[in-house]
C-alpha positions in Angstrom: -38.2 11.5 -21.8 -34.7 12.5 -20.5 -32.3 9.8 -19.4 -31.9 9.7 -15.7 -28.5 8.9 -14.2 -28.8 6.4 -11.4 -26.1 7.1 -8.9 -23.6 4.4 -8.4 -23.2 3.5 -4.7 -19.5 2.8 -5.2 -18.8 6.2 -6.7 -18.9 7.9 -3.3 -16.5 5.4 -1.7 -12.8 6.3 -1.9 -10.8 3.8 -4.0 -8.6 2.9 -1.0 -11.7 1.7 0.8 -13.3 -0.3 -2.1 -11.1 -3.4 -1.8 -11.0 -5.9 1.1 -8.1 -5.2 3.5 -6.1 -7.9 5.1 -4.3 -7.4 8.4 -0.7 -8.6 8.1 1.4 -6.5 10.5 4.5 -7.3 8.5 7.8 -5.4 8.4 8.7 -3.6 5.2 10.9 -0.9 3.7 10.0 2.3 1.9 12.6 2.6 -0.9 13.1 6.2 -1.9 13.4 6.9 -5.7 16.7 8.7 -6.4 18.2 10.2 -9.5 17.4 8.2 -12.7 15.2 5.9 -10.7 18.0 4.6 -8.6 17.1 3.3 -5.1 19.2 5.5 -2.9 17.7 5.4 0.6 15.4 3.1 2.6 13.2 3.6 5.6 11.8 0.8 7.7 8.0 0.6 8.2 5.3 -1.7 9.4 2.7 -2.8 6.9 -0.5 -2.9 9.0 -3.0 -3.8 6.2 -2.9 -4.6 2.5 -5.4 -4.9 -0.3 -5.3 -5.2 -4.1 -5.3 -1.4 -4.3 -2.9 -0.4 -1.5 -1.8 -0.6 2.1 -1.7 1.2 5.4 1.8 1.7 6.8 3.2 2.8 10.1 6.4 4.9 10.2 7.9 7.4 12.6 6.0 10.7 12.4 9.4 12.5 11.9 10.2 10.7 8.7 9.5 12.7 5.5 7.9 10.4 2.9 7.9 11.4 -0.7 4.7 11.3 -2.9 6.1 8.3 -4.9 8.3 5.5 -3.7 8.7 1.7 -3.8 7.5 -0.7 -1.1 9.4 -3.8 -0.2 7.7 -6.5 2.0 10.1 -8.4 4.2 10.6 -11.9 2.8 9.5 -10.9 -0.7 12.0 -9.6 -3.2 9.6 -7.6 -5.4 9.4 -3.8 -5.1 5.9 -2.3 -5.5 5.5 1.2 -7.0 3.4 3.3 -4.6 1.8 6.7 -4.3 1.1 8.4 -1.0 -2.7 9.1 -0.6 -2.8 10.6 2.9 -0.8 10.8 6.1 -2.1 11.1 9.6 1.0 11.3 12.0 2.6 7.9 11.8 -0.1 6.3 9.7 0.3 6.4 5.9 -2.4 5.3 3.4 -0.8 4.4 0.1 -2.1 3.3 -3.3 -0.2 0.9 -5.5 0.6 2.3 -9.0 -1.2 -0.8 -10.4 -3.5 -3.3 -8.7 -1.4 -6.1 -7.5 -2.0 -9.7 -8.7 -4.6 -11.5 -6.5 -2.2 -14.5 -6.3 0.6 -12.2 -5.0 -1.8 -10.8 -2.4 -2.8 -14.3 -1.4 0.9 -15.2 -1.0 1.6 -12.1 1.2 -1.3 -12.9 3.4 -0.5 -16.6 3.7 3.2 -15.8 4.4 2.1 -13.4 7.2 -0.3 -16.0 8.6 2.4 -18.7 8.6 5.0 -16.6 10.4 2.5 -15.5 13.1 1.5 -19.0 14.2 
């Protein structure tokens, strides 16, 4: 009797949609990677949602965003390595190069909640 592969329901879901997203509407910066990984130029953005896997950003539709960059969240000193997944006008969907720590995500969401109230 041949083995039958049972399809995994999660296999059809894109990775950027598998993780719970949190709305934070927090300012951030896209940090462009320069020569020898120097951080040469920045561009302001608005971080609409964030998850363990990635985020949705809003930028001017006229700004050219590279495939790889760092993201800085206002009020947090760390830079997160990112890869552009897709772009629709001013909306960017990005994936983090590594899943972020759940405690770091909790801190970002809590910080956003505290500053909005």
